[in-house]
N, C-alpha and C positions, 0 to 999 in steps of 0.2 A: 292557466299556466301552473304546472306542477310547484309544489314547495320544493325548496333547496336547503342546503346546509346553513343558509342565513335565516332559517325560519320561515314564518308565514309571509306570502307577497305583501300583505297590508300590515305588517308588524313594524316596529320601529317607532318613528316619530311622525305617525300618518302619512309617510310618504311610500309609495308601493315599492316593492323589491325589484331587483334588476329585471330587464326584459327577458334577458337569457337566463335561465335557471343554473347553467354553468358557471355563471359569475357568482362565487363563493369565496369564503375566505381563504380556501385551499387553492385558488387560483393565483397563485404567486410562485415566486422561485424559492427553492429550498432555502438558499443564503438568507433570506429575509427572517425565516424562522431561528436560524443559526445565530444571526446578528441579535434577535430578540433575546435569546437565551444568554447571550454574552453580555448584553446590556443588563438583563435582569441578574446575572451573577454578579456583576459589577456594581449593583445597586445604582445604575445610570438609568434603568427604563422609562422613570417617572419626570426625567429631565425635559422642561419645555424646549422643544425644538420647532424650527420653521426651515420648511424645503419651499422651493419654486420648481414648478414644472413648466418647462419651456422648450424651444426646439431652437437649431442652431443656423439652419438654411431653409429657405423657402424651395418647395418642390416644384417639379416640372421646368425648371429654368426660369421660373417667374419671380415676380417681387412682391407676392402677397400669398397668404393663406388663411382659409376660413377654420375657425375654432369650432369643433364640434364634439360631442361625446359627454359634455358636463352632466347633463341629466342622469346617465346612467351611472357616474360616478357618485351622485349625491342620493341616488336610490341605493347604490351599493353601502355607502357607509350609514346610511339611516336605517339599515336592516343587519347591520354586521352583527354576526354572533357564531362564534365556533360550537358546534355540536359535539356531544360527548364521542360520536362516531369520528369526528375531525380531530379531536385532540388524541383520541387511541391511534389513529394514523400517523400524526405527527410525531408520536411517541417513538412509534414503530420506525419512523423515517430517519431521525436524528442519529442513528448509530452508536450513540455514546448514553450511558445512564445520565439522566438529568434528575435533578431535584423535583420532588413532588410538587414543592411550591411554585415551580414555574408553571406546571400545567394548570394549578389552581388560579395563577395569575390570568393565564390565557382564557380560562373560564369566565373571568370577569370583564374581558373586553367587549365594549359595544359601542365604541366611538363617540359616546356622549358628550366627551371633552375634547372633542377634535373639531377646530375651526377651518373653513374654507372659503377663501376669498378668490373670487374668479371673474374674468371678463365675461360678458353675457355670450351664451352660444349663439353662433350665428354671426358673429363679429369679425371682421378683417383683422388679421393680426399679423405680428412681424417677429423675425428672429430676435432672441435674447431677452423679449418681454415677457415676464411671466404669465402664463395663461391662467395659472391657479396657484395660489398661496397656501399652503397646507401647515396648519400649527396644531401641536398637541405633543403628548408624551412620545418621547423619540421611539422607543421600542412600537408603540402603535402604529404612529406616522411611518416608520419603516415598511411596516406589514402591508400598508396602502399603496407602496411605491409601483409595485409591478402591475397590478390590477389597475390603477389609474392611467399609468403609461400604455397599458395595453388598449383600455378603454377610449382614450383619446387619439392614439397613433393613427389607427385605420379610419376611425370616424373622420377626424380632421383632413386626412389625405384623399379619402374619395369624395368628400364634401367640396375641397378645392377644385378636385378634377372635375367634378359636374359643374361648379362655378366657371370654370375655365371654358367648358364646352358651352354653356349658356351665354357667355360673354361673345364667345366667336360667332355663334348662331345668331345671335340680336334677339332683342325682346320680343318681336312680332312672330317666331316661330315657335310650334309645340315642340317639346322635347320629351321622348317617351324612354323610359329605363327599360331595356329588354335583355337584362344580364343574367337572370337568375340561373340559367342552365349552363352558365360558363363561369360562375362565381366559384371561389374557393370555399366549396362547401355549403351547408346551409346556412351556417353562421355569417359567412362572408355574403351570401345572397340575401340574408334578412337586413344585414346591416347596411349593404350598399343601396338598397331600395330606400330605406328611411333617410340616409345622408345624402343620396342624390336628390331627394325630394327637398331637402334643405337647401341644397346648392342651386336649386333654380329649376329643376326637372318638374314636368306637370304631372305625370302618370306614371304607373309601373304595369308591367305584365304580372308581377307577383301578388298571387290571391292571398297568401299568406301575410304579406306586408299590408295590403289593402285591408284585411281585416283588424290586425294588430294596432296598426297606426293610423288608420283612417285615410290611407293615401289613396287619390282615384286610381281606378283600374282601367286600362285600355288593352284590347287584343281582339283579334278576328279569327283567321284561320292559316293554315299552312300549305306547303305545296304538297303534302300528303293528301289534305283533303281534296285539292283539285285534282290530283292522278287518280284517287280512290273512285272516280266516277268514269264510267265508258261511255255510255250512250244516254241521250234524252228519255228513252224508254224506262230508266231506272225512277224517274220521277212519278211517283204514284198519286199522290196527292197534288193536283195541279192548280187548285183553287187558292185564292187571296181575296181576302173582304177588302173593300175599298175603305181608306182611312177616315174619309168624313162622311160616310153613310153606311146604312145597313146592307147594302146590295154588295155582292161579291161576283168578282171575275173568276168564272169557272174554269179557264183555262189559261193559266198565268203564261205558261210556255208557248202557246200559240200567239200570245200578243207579245212577247218577247221576240218571236221569230219574224214577226211582222214589223217590229222596229229594226231588226238586224236587216232585213231586206231593204228597207228604207235608206239606212245609213250605206250600205253597199251600192245604192242607185244615187247618192246623193252627189250634186254637180260640185259643191264647194269641196268635197273631201277629194273629188278627182280620181276615183277608183283606189283609194289608199286601203279601204275595206274591201277584201275579196273574201274568199272561203276560209272559215276559222275553225278552230278545234272544237268539236262537239262536245267531247268528254269536258272540256274546260267549261263551255256553256252551262252544261248539264249542272256543273258543280256550282257555278254563280247563281244558276236560277233556284238552286235547292237552297243555298245558303239565304238568298234574298227572300225565299218562302219562309225561313226560320227567323230572319231578322229583317223585316222589310224596314223598318226605322232606323236601322244600324248597318247596311250595306256597304261594307269595305273590302274591295277584292284584292286579291294578290295577284298581279297580272302578267308575271314572267316565268310562269311555269313551262310554256312551250315558247312563245314569241311575242314580246311586248305589244309592237306595233301592228303586226298582221293578224293577231288573235286575241289577245289579253285586252287590248283596248276597245276593238270594236265589240267583243262579247259583253265586256263591262256596261259599255255605252248603251247597248240594246237593252240590258237589263234594268238600268238606271232610268232609261226614257220609259220603260214599261211601268216601273215603279212610280215615275212622275205622273203617268196618266191615272194611276189609282190614288194619286194623292200623297205618294211618299217621296222622300227626298233622300238620294243615295249620299254615303257620307264621303265615299272618294276610292281611290286606289293606292296601293303599296307597291314600289319598285324595290326589290331585293337583289339585283344584280345589273350587270352592264354600265353603260356610260350614263351615271345619273343625272349629271347636268343635261347632257344632249337630250336624253330619254325624256326628262322633265319637261323640257321646253318644247319638245315635239308632241307631247301628251296635252299640254296647255294650249297649244294651237288649234288641236283637234277638238277640245272642249269650247274653246271660243268659236270656232266654226258650227259646231251644232248649235250652241246657245242663238247664233244670228239666223242660222238657216232656218231652225224650228220654233224660234220664239221663245225660247226657255230662259227666262230671266234668273242670272245666277249660275247658270250650268258652267259657264266659263271658268268660274271661281271654285269648281269641284275641287276638294282636297288632294293634294298629292304628297303621300309618305314615302320617305326613302329609309331603307336600312342597308344591309351587308357590311358588317364590319367597320362602321364608322368610326372615326376619332377626331380629335380636336384638328390635325393637319388637314383631314378629308374635308372638313366643314369650312376650313379656311380656303382650301383649293376651289370647292364648288362656289363660294361667294365671289373670287377673282374670276372664274370661268363664266359666271352667270347662270341661273337655274330658276325652276320654277317650284321648288320643294317649299311646302307649308310645315311638314311635319318631320322629325327624325327618330327614328328608331335607334337607340345605340345600347350596344351590349358589352361584349367582351374587353374593349380597351378601356371603358369607363370603368366598371366595377371590379377588374382586377387592377387597376391603376398600372397598366402594362408599362407606362413610361418610366415608373419611380415605385419601387417595392415599399419603401417605408418613408416616414416623415423623419424619424429621429429624434423622437421626444426624449428628454432626460429630466431627472428629479434629483436635485442638488440641495444638500444642507447649506443653508445660508446664515443661521443663527442658532445658537443653543445656549441655554440660560441667560438670555439676551446679551450673548457675545457673539459678534458677527464672525462668520467663518467664511473661507476662501479656498476654492479648490484651483490649483495652479496646473499649468501644463507648458511643453516647450511650444504646442500649437496654440496661440492666443486665442484662437477661436473657441478653445475648450476652457478657457479661464472663466469661472463662473463670477457673478456680481453678487457681493457680499450683502449681509443684513436685510432686515425687513424693510420691504419698499412700497411706496407709492407710485402710481403709474398715471401720467395725464397724457391726453392726445389734445394737441394744440392745432387751432384752426385758423386760417390765414382769411385775407379780406373777400377771396371769391368764394368761401364757404368749404374749400378742401381742407383735408387734414395736412398740416405741413411736417410734423414731426412728432413722434412719441418720446417722452422723456420720463425718466425714472428718478425719483426723489428719495432721501431716507425718511423714514416714516415720522419723523418730528420736524422735518422741515416744513415751512409754510407753503401752501400750494401756488402755483404760477396764478397770476390774476390778469384778467382781461386789459389790454392797453398798456401793460407794465413790461418792459424789457427783461428778457430772463436769458442767461447764458446756457446754451445747450452743447455739450461736449461728447465727442465720440468716447465710448468707455475706455478704449486703451489707445487711440491713436492721438498724440499730443496736439498735432498740427489741425486737425479736424475739430472745429467749433464754430459756432455761429450764435448771433443775437437773434432771438424771436420776439416779436410783439403781437401776442394771440388775440385773436379778435373773438375766440370762444374757446374755452377751456372745458374738457370732458374728463373726469376722473374714470378710469376704466375697470378698477376692481370692487366687485360688490361682495356682499356676505351671503353665501348660500348655505352656510352650516356654521351656527353660531356658538356651538359647543356651550360652555358655561359661563360665556361672556355677557349674555343678556342682551345682545345686539339683536335689532330687527333683521329677519332672514327674507332674502328675497324668494318670491314665488317661483316654480318652475312653469315657464310659460307652454302652451300647447304648442305642437309642432309647426302648425300654421303660422304662428306667431314668429317661431323661430326662423322659417322659412322667408317670411316677410322682412325680418332684420336683416338677414343674408343679402336679400335683392336690394334693400335700401343702403346697407353699408356699400356695397360694391357701387352703387350710384353715387355714393359721396366722395367716391375717390378721384384723384386726378387721372385722366385717362392714360398719361404716358406710364403711370405705375401699373396699369391693367393690361396694356397691350402684349401680345403674344411675342413678338420679336423685339429684343435689344428694350425691354422695360427700365425705366429709371428706378433705381434702388430708393426705396423710402427711407427716410433716416431715422435711426434709434439713437437715443442719446440719454446721458446722464447729466444731473445737475453738477455746477462746478464743485459744491461740496462734496456730493458723492464721488465724483471723480477723484478728489484728492484723498478720500479716505481709502476708495480701491486700491491705490497705488502706495499708499502708506502701510496698508495691511500686505500687500503683494510683497513689498520689500522686508517687512518684518517676519513674513512667514517662509521665504524663500532662503534656503541656507547659503552662505557665502562660501564661494569656492577658494580653494589655495593652489596656486601654480608654484610647482617645484623644478 
């Protein structure tokens, strides 16, 4: 990874720099620097401020979101440093002469006095609940707003999209992310591969993501590989060594043709297999000779049932005779439900007729612009697909462009602040808060509750009043059987608090999977999910409305 404007990748406080070298202090909106100068000019720049980062509405018509992108935020602030080139560019971009003292101030910023409290990455989260609470000098924290929102927005959106696909597909299916070629540029492709893996996908086709993040890689061949072959005569080296011995099959092509003849004469298949496309057969044999232990064939280049499947089976049976086991087939077009069922029947017939244990369970992979709705439709129709390769609709988050993350000031100099709006959904919840998740008798989360920082925490077995932040009539008593505090310290600043370690990617993925399993099924379902309750304590409710009335100007009718 190249060095960037933040300094060396391993500088800062022992935490590597951002994965993407474009994530530097300049990755922000110009108005963050204009506000920083105005704060500095007014001598307010060092005032201690608290900001909440949250979103207002769950994506994709659902009732949950997966929080992701936290690690990149911590990497960013742990290595935050404006270079001289950065400062010169800022100076030229502000369009008005600024005092030299301001640029000297910028040189000294390193975020060492910024505290970050966050819900662990990979958690199920809900609207209005702060995903991150950022505390520090107001000018510094303001400079972090745009990069934090940028790093969390797409990460959480695509992770949620992946989790939704996983939920619909079911635990038993293998999910492969094939979206690199359709992603919004290299950054979108790399981010999508990482966050789809967190969201529950098993592997990616993206080689760079495999190297950088340690994500398992999967992929075989395309239609171009199949159609590039013309005849069996193109296969020059026909030999293949037997897997369990030193002997070699000198003419693997002839062995495949022998098996193809057997299949064409098979009574159980009743003449399903007739003449096949020989150029396709040549491609399959060539691929099997290169990867005898990993033979997975794309079978729809010409005709799935009449050519692709018999050619695959002939090669697979020849491999089996030499001690190898074919992986399976991929369907990339046509009626996936019908074709997968037909292919499974053929595999089972071959297993029975030729006594090949396990051949009936040969893997069937489906691709072809799949999305959440397609997976749901396949489930309803009935199918025999084991693995899904999903790309465009997954990595581009085609169903929703953005999550709508916001970053709002909630306290300055220990004085709570509120942002008002005629749209109640845009009214912020003031003051520094603690967040708890309350669990019921069945082990499912019941409600998230926000309290003032100084309020005592909810206790197991003790009744607590949970109120909707803005609707007076929506309230309920809850007797929690388990209480989980959600915010943890990931950057301690100068507070001396213990900092949570950044977990490896596999642990974040595992957390995501377990979090979804913890949720009540009606909150997670695709259609008409039950909204999850987000509440505030009675004391915080009263304070919100006191501050609201105090800050809102009183109108006058004439």
